[in-house]
C-alpha positions as CSV (number, residue, x, y, z in Angstrom):
1,M,0.0,0.0,0.0
2,A,1.4,3.4,-1.0
3,R,2.0,5.8,1.9
4,R,0.5,9.3,2.2
5,W,2.8,12.1,1.2
6,T,2.7,15.4,3.0
7,E,3.4,18.7,1.2
8,A,6.8,18.9,2.9
9,Q,7.7,15.4,1.8
10,Q,6.7,16.2,-1.7
11,D,8.9,19.2,-1.8
12,A,11.8,17.2,-0.3
13,L,11.3,14.5,-3.0
14,E,11.5,17.2,-5.8
15,A,14.7,18.6,-4.3
16,R,16.2,15.1,-3.8
17,Y,15.4,14.2,-7.4
18,R,17.3,17.2,-8.7
19,D,20.3,16.5,-6.4
20,V,20.6,12.8,-7.2
21,R,20.3,13.2,-10.9
22,A,22.8,16.1,-10.9
23,L,25.4,14.1,-9.0
24,T,25.2,11.2,-11.4
25,Q,26.1,13.5,-14.3
26,A,28.8,15.2,-12.3
27,L,30.5,11.9,-11.7
28,A,30.3,11.2,-15.5
29,A,31.5,14.7,-16.5
30,P,35.2,13.9,-16.9
31,L,34.4,11.0,-19.3
32,S,34.9,10.9,-23.0
33,D,32.4,9.0,-25.2
34,A,35.0,6.2,-25.4
35,D,35.5,6.1,-21.6
36,A,31.7,5.9,-21.2
37,T,31.2,3.1,-23.8
38,V,33.7,0.4,-23.1
39,Q,32.8,-2.6,-20.9
40,S,35.7,-4.2,-19.1
41,M,34.0,-7.5,-17.9
42,P,30.6,-9.0,-17.8
43,D,30.1,-8.0,-14.1
44,A,30.7,-4.4,-15.0
45,S,28.6,-2.1,-17.2
46,P,29.7,0.9,-19.3
47,A,29.2,4.3,-17.7
48,K,26.9,5.3,-20.6
49,W,24.7,2.2,-19.8
50,H,24.5,3.2,-16.1
51,L,23.4,6.8,-17.1
52,A,20.8,5.3,-19.5
53,H,19.5,2.5,-17.3
54,V,18.5,4.7,-14.4
55,T,16.8,7.0,-16.8
56,W,14.9,4.0,-18.3
57,F,13.7,3.1,-14.8
58,F,12.0,6.5,-14.3
59,E,10.6,6.6,-17.9
60,T,9.2,3.1,-17.6
61,F,7.9,2.7,-14.1
62,V,6.8,6.3,-13.5
63,L,6.2,8.3,-16.7
64,R,4.9,5.5,-18.9
65,D,2.7,4.0,-16.2
66,H,1.5,7.1,-14.3
67,V,1.6,10.1,-16.6
68,A,-1.2,10.2,-19.2
69,G,-0.1,10.9,-22.7
70,Y,3.7,10.5,-22.1
71,R,5.5,9.1,-25.1
72,P,8.9,7.5,-24.7
73,F,11.9,9.5,-26.0
74,D,12.9,6.5,-28.1
75,P,10.9,3.2,-27.9
76,R,14.0,1.2,-28.9
77,Y,15.8,2.2,-25.6
78,A,13.5,-0.1,-23.6
79,F,15.3,-3.1,-25.2
80,L,18.8,-1.6,-24.8
81,F,18.6,-0.5,-21.2
82,N,16.4,-2.9,-19.3
83,S,18.7,-4.8,-16.9
84,Y,17.0,-7.9,-15.6
85,Y,13.2,-7.2,-15.5
86,E,11.7,-10.2,-17.1
87,A,8.3,-8.7,-16.9
88,E,9.5,-5.9,-19.2
89,G,10.4,-8.2,-22.0
90,A,13.5,-9.0,-24.0
91,R,16.7,-7.0,-23.5
92,H,20.2,-6.6,-24.8
93,P,22.6,-9.2,-23.4
94,R,24.4,-8.0,-20.3
95,A,27.9,-9.1,-21.5
96,M,27.5,-7.1,-24.7
97,R,26.6,-3.7,-23.2
98,G,30.0,-2.5,-24.3
99,M,29.0,-3.0,-28.0
100,L,26.5,-0.2,-27.8
101,T,28.5,2.5,-29.6
102,R,25.2,4.1,-30.4
103,P,23.4,6.0,-29.0
104,S,26.2,8.3,-28.1
105,L,26.9,9.7,-24.7
106,T,25.6,13.1,-25.9
107,E,22.3,11.4,-27.0
108,I,22.0,9.6,-23.6
109,L,22.4,13.0,-21.8
110,R,19.7,14.5,-24.1
111,W,17.4,11.6,-23.0
112,R,18.2,12.2,-19.4
113,A,17.3,15.9,-19.7
114,H,14.0,15.0,-21.5
115,V,13.0,12.6,-18.7
116,D,14.0,15.1,-16.0
117,D,11.9,17.8,-17.5
118,A,8.9,15.4,-17.9
119,L,9.2,14.0,-14.4
120,S,9.8,17.3,-12.7
121,A,6.6,18.7,-14.4
122,A,4.6,15.6,-13.3
123,L,5.8,15.3,-9.7
124,P,3.3,17.7,-8.1
125,T,0.3,15.7,-9.4
126,L,1.7,12.2,-9.3
127,P,-0.3,9.7,-7.2
128,A,1.3,8.4,-4.0
129,V,2.1,5.1,-5.6
130,A,4.1,6.9,-8.3
131,R,5.9,9.0,-5.8
132,D,6.9,5.8,-4.0
133,L,8.4,4.6,-7.3
134,V,10.3,7.9,-7.7
135,A,11.8,7.4,-4.2
136,L,12.8,3.9,-5.1
137,G,14.3,5.1,-8.4
138,L,16.4,7.6,-6.6
139,H,17.9,5.0,-4.2
140,H,18.3,2.8,-7.3
141,E,20.3,5.6,-9.0
142,Q,22.5,6.0,-5.9
143,Q,23.4,2.3,-6.2
144,H,24.4,3.0,-9.8
145,Q,26.4,6.0,-8.8
146,E,28.6,3.6,-6.8
147,L,28.6,1.0,-9.6
148,L,29.6,3.8,-12.0
149,L,32.7,4.5,-10.0
150,T,33.7,0.9,-9.3
151,D,33.1,-0.1,-12.9
152,L,35.2,2.8,-14.1
153,L,37.9,1.8,-11.8
154,H,38.0,-1.7,-13.2
155,L,37.9,-0.3,-16.8
156,L,40.8,2.1,-16.2
157,S,42.8,-0.7,-14.5
158,C,42.7,-2.6,-17.8
159,N,44.4,0.2,-19.6
160,P,48.3,-0.2,-19.6
161,L,48.6,3.5,-19.1
162,E,46.7,3.3,-15.8
163,P,45.1,6.7,-16.2
164,A,43.8,8.6,-13.2
165,L,40.2,10.0,-13.2
166,F,40.8,12.2,-10.1
167,A,43.9,13.8,-8.5
168,P,45.5,12.0,-5.6
169,P,44.2,13.1,-2.2
170,S,46.3,15.6,-0.2
171,G,46.8,15.3,3.5
172,T,49.2,14.3,6.2
173,P,50.0,10.6,6.4
174,V,48.3,8.8,9.3
175,D,50.3,6.6,11.7
176,L,49.5,2.9,11.8
177,P,46.7,2.1,14.1
178,G,47.3,0.2,17.3
179,P,46.3,-3.5,17.7
180,L,42.8,-4.7,17.4
181,H,40.5,-4.4,20.4
182,W,37.4,-6.5,20.9
183,I,34.0,-5.0,21.6
184,E,31.5,-7.4,23.2
185,G,28.3,-7.6,21.3
186,R,24.7,-8.0,22.4
187,E,23.5,-11.4,23.5
188,G,20.1,-13.1,23.3
189,L,17.2,-12.1,21.2
190,V,17.6,-8.8,19.2
191,E,15.5,-7.2,16.5
192,I,17.1,-6.6,13.1
193,G,15.7,-5.6,9.8
194,D,13.6,-2.6,8.7
195,S,10.4,-2.0,10.7
196,G,8.9,0.2,8.0
197,N,8.5,3.1,10.4
198,V,11.6,5.2,9.6
199,G,12.7,6.4,6.2
200,F,13.3,4.4,3.1
201,A,14.4,0.8,2.9
202,F,14.6,-1.8,0.1
203,D,12.1,-4.7,0.3
204,C,14.9,-7.2,1.2
205,E,15.7,-5.2,4.4
206,G,12.4,-6.3,6.0
207,P,10.4,-7.3,7.7
208,A,11.9,-6.7,11.1
209,H,12.3,-9.9,13.1
210,K,14.1,-11.4,16.1
211,A,17.5,-13.0,15.8
212,L,19.3,-15.0,18.5
213,L,22.9,-13.9,19.2
214,H,25.3,-16.0,21.2
215,P,28.2,-14.5,23.2
216,H,30.6,-12.8,20.7
217,A,32.8,-9.8,20.1
218,L,33.6,-7.6,17.1
219,A,36.9,-6.0,16.3
220,H,36.8,-2.3,16.9
221,R,37.9,-1.4,13.4
222,P,38.4,-3.0,9.9
223,I,41.6,-4.9,9.0
224,T,44.2,-2.5,7.5
225,N,46.5,-2.9,4.5
226,G,49.4,-3.3,6.8
227,E,47.8,-6.2,8.5
228,W,46.9,-7.7,5.1
229,I,50.6,-7.4,4.0
230,A,51.5,-9.5,7.1
231,F,49.0,-12.1,6.0
232,I,50.6,-12.2,2.6
233,E,54.2,-12.4,4.0
234,D,53.2,-15.2,6.3
235,G,52.1,-17.3,3.3
236,G,48.4,-16.7,3.7
237,Y,47.8,-17.1,-0.1
238,R,49.8,-20.4,-0.1
239,A,48.3,-22.1,3.0
240,S,45.3,-24.2,1.9
241,A,44.4,-24.9,5.5
242,H,42.9,-21.4,5.9
243,W,40.8,-21.5,2.8
244,L,37.3,-22.8,1.9
245,S,37.5,-25.5,-0.7
246,D,35.8,-23.3,-3.3
247,G,38.0,-20.4,-2.4
248,W,41.2,-22.5,-2.7
249,A,40.1,-23.7,-6.2
250,W,39.3,-20.1,-7.2
251,L,42.7,-18.9,-6.0
252,R,44.6,-21.5,-7.9
253,E,42.6,-21.2,-11.1
254,E,42.9,-17.4,-11.1
255,G,46.4,-17.1,-9.8
256,I,45.3,-14.9,-6.9
257,N,48.1,-13.7,-4.5
258,A,47.0,-10.2,-3.3
259,P,43.9,-7.9,-3.3
260,L,42.6,-6.8,-6.7
261,Y,44.6,-3.8,-8.1
262,W,47.7,-4.5,-6.0
263,K,51.2,-4.9,-7.5
264,R,54.6,-5.5,-5.8
265,S,57.8,-3.9,-6.9
266,E,61.2,-3.3,-5.4
267,Q,59.8,-0.2,-3.7
268,G,56.9,-2.2,-2.1
269,W,53.2,-2.7,-2.7
270,T,51.2,-0.3,-4.8
271,R,47.5,-0.2,-5.6
272,F,45.5,1.2,-8.5
273,G,42.7,3.6,-7.8
274,L,40.6,6.3,-9.5
275,D,43.6,8.5,-8.6
276,G,46.0,6.3,-10.6
277,R,48.6,3.9,-9.2
278,Q,49.7,4.9,-5.7
279,P,51.7,3.3,-2.8
280,V,49.6,1.1,-0.6
281,D,48.8,3.0,2.6
282,P,49.4,0.5,5.4
283,A,47.0,2.5,7.7
284,A,44.0,2.4,5.4
285,P,41.4,-0.4,5.5
286,V,42.2,-3.2,3.0
287,T,39.7,-3.4,0.2
288,H,39.0,-5.2,-3.1
289,I,39.0,-8.6,-1.5
290,S,36.6,-11.5,-2.0
291,L,34.7,-13.3,0.6
292,Y,37.1,-16.2,0.1
293,E,40.0,-14.0,1.0
294,A,38.2,-12.4,3.9
295,D,37.3,-15.8,5.3
296,A,40.9,-17.1,4.9
297,Y,42.3,-14.0,6.7
298,A,39.9,-14.5,9.5
299,S,41.0,-18.2,9.8
300,W,44.6,-17.2,9.8
301,A,44.0,-14.6,12.5
302,G,42.2,-17.1,14.7
303,A,38.8,-15.4,14.3
304,R,35.8,-15.5,11.9
305,L,33.6,-13.2,9.9
306,P,30.7,-11.6,11.8
307,T,27.1,-12.7,11.1
308,E,24.8,-10.2,9.5
309,A,22.8,-10.1,12.8
310,E,25.9,-9.5,14.9
311,W,27.0,-6.7,12.6
312,E,23.6,-5.0,12.3
313,S,22.9,-5.2,16.0
314,A,26.2,-3.5,16.8
315,A,25.6,-0.7,14.3
316,Q,22.0,0.2,15.1
317,N,23.0,3.1,17.4
318,I,25.9,4.4,15.3
319,S,25.3,7.3,12.9
320,P,25.9,6.3,9.3
321,L,26.8,9.8,8.1
322,G,30.5,9.9,8.8
323,G,32.8,9.5,5.9
324,V,30.2,8.7,3.3
325,Q,30.8,11.4,0.7
326,L,31.6,11.2,-3.0
327,E,34.6,13.4,-3.2
328,G,37.9,13.1,-5.0
329,P,39.4,9.7,-5.7
330,S,36.9,7.6,-3.7
331,C,39.3,5.3,-1.8
332,P,39.1,4.4,1.9
333,S,41.1,6.7,4.2
334,P,43.0,5.9,7.3
335,H,41.5,7.4,10.5
336,A,43.8,9.5,12.6
337,A,41.7,9.5,15.7
338,E,40.6,6.2,17.1
339,T,38.8,5.1,20.2
340,E,39.6,1.6,21.3
341,S,36.6,1.3,23.5
342,A,34.0,1.6,20.7
343,L,33.3,0.4,17.2
344,T,34.8,2.7,14.5
345,Q,34.6,3.0,10.7
346,M,31.3,1.0,10.6
347,F,30.0,3.1,7.7
348,G,31.6,4.6,4.6
349,D,35.0,3.1,4.3
350,V,34.6,-0.4,3.0
351,W,31.8,-2.8,2.5
352,E,32.4,-5.4,5.2
353,W,31.8,-9.1,4.4
354,T,29.7,-11.1,6.7
355,G,29.4,-14.9,6.9
356,S,25.7,-14.7,6.3
357,A,24.0,-15.8,3.1
358,F,21.7,-13.4,1.3
359,R,18.4,-15.1,1.9
360,P,14.9,-13.7,2.6
361,Y,14.0,-12.7,6.2
362,P,11.1,-14.5,7.8
363,G,7.9,-13.2,6.3
364,F,9.6,-11.5,3.3
365,R,7.3,-10.9,0.3
366,P,8.5,-9.3,-2.9
367,T,6.8,-6.1,-4.0
368,E,4.0,-6.6,-6.6
369,G,4.7,-6.0,-10.2
370,A,7.9,-5.7,-12.2
371,V,9.8,-3.9,-9.4
372,G,9.3,-7.0,-7.3
373,E,12.2,-8.4,-9.3
374,Y,14.5,-5.8,-7.7
375,N,16.0,-8.0,-4.9
376,G,14.1,-11.2,-4.2
377,K,15.2,-13.1,-7.4
378,F,18.9,-12.8,-6.4
379,M,18.6,-14.5,-3.0
380,S,20.7,-17.5,-4.0
381,G,24.5,-18.1,-3.7
382,Q,25.4,-14.6,-2.5
383,F,26.7,-13.2,0.8
384,V,25.7,-10.1,2.7
385,L,28.0,-7.1,3.1
386,K,27.3,-4.2,5.5
387,G,28.3,-0.6,6.1
388,G,28.8,1.1,2.8
389,S,32.1,2.2,1.2
390,C,34.0,5.3,0.3
391,A,32.1,5.2,-3.1
392,T,28.6,4.9,-1.5
393,P,26.7,8.2,-1.6
394,R,26.0,10.0,1.6
395,G,22.6,9.1,3.0
396,H,22.4,5.8,1.2
397,V,23.5,3.5,4.0
398,R,22.0,2.4,7.3
399,A,22.3,-0.5,9.7
400,S,19.6,-2.5,8.0
401,Y,21.1,-2.1,4.4
402,R,21.9,-5.5,2.8
403,N,24.4,-5.4,0.0
404,F,25.2,-8.7,-1.6
405,F,27.7,-10.2,-4.0
406,Y,29.0,-13.7,-5.0
407,P,31.9,-14.9,-2.9
408,H,34.5,-14.6,-5.7
409,Q,33.7,-10.9,-6.6
410,R,36.0,-8.2,-5.4
411,W,35.8,-5.2,-7.8
412,Q,33.7,-3.4,-5.3
413,F,35.3,-1.6,-2.2
414,T,35.0,-4.8,-0.1
415,G,36.9,-5.4,3.2
416,L,36.4,-7.1,6.5
417,R,36.0,-6.7,10.2
418,L,36.8,-9.7,12.5
419,A,34.5,-11.4,15.0
420,K,35.1,-14.1,17.6
421,D,33.0,-16.2,19.9
422,L,33.2,-15.6,23.6
């Protein structure tokens, strides 16, 4: 059932629509048509496709279905820029999105402007159900803002010139953090998941339900690059005893010996980022690791990955605003000031792998209609990540947020926090 919208909420939605759409284009502003067209792997999409797909979402589910007399900018785009909505019919194969040299980036931007004008004009008179779809579409676009950056990072890493999209960050180096400290978690029955009473949430975040937590503790911060280097130097990528069977097979087949984008030279380890190739900062959180690698590190450290319920329960009273801002090179930063008596860096540095499968909560029901395909159909074979990364837009993360990826994937800003039983 659609909620009732107050006048203030309608005004806020209009402002939010302008801001989110503008940020997407600002992120794409440095790109040439070639930059925006190429696809570096099937898991990634071209920047141009991201710009188009989020526009297709608004044109299809809001303008087409809820604005009388609206005519699509180009009916052919429905085939090109549908992602996975089976109810919307056939679509261009995902692995061939990089073959779409036409329409041009300029034409895609014209389409975006057309849809923005039409939706802005319609917003004041849209029914509540359509406004709900606009709100969903904006959170959907924020997801694609993050994917836009991570897919560009992978694309640029495939170029032997290793070009930078942003200038390197400036600032004083931060000293290595001290040793890990353990923060005892809640025990017994706790409530997790979205209750539907506060703000926006995707359908997979609910319903709220009880989870049983056994005595445990979480590390007060994520694992750093310096700690990961110690894992490498101790033979962590060569010791099968620490690895899941599937992970060990993946490591050997792919020749994995370090996080994605890392290289070792006589001068030490470097990493590639949107600011080009830079020395690995030992004080920054490690990132671009798979679940297999995170689980192996946890085994090597005599610990384990937290469960989703443990992580969410611990984060419920922590503000998610800190550090989540799309600025500059979008890479996790070391934190100069730490408190060892509380959890730190829970939001906005790296997505933290959990040991929990992405499966439906008790009582979960997909949304009716095509948008019901948004999350529910992917609840198989993937694991939950929590917390948001340096590339996640401000205001887009919360304790109940459930990101999910397959265990071998690591082109996102993925890291880990340790947990242990007590």
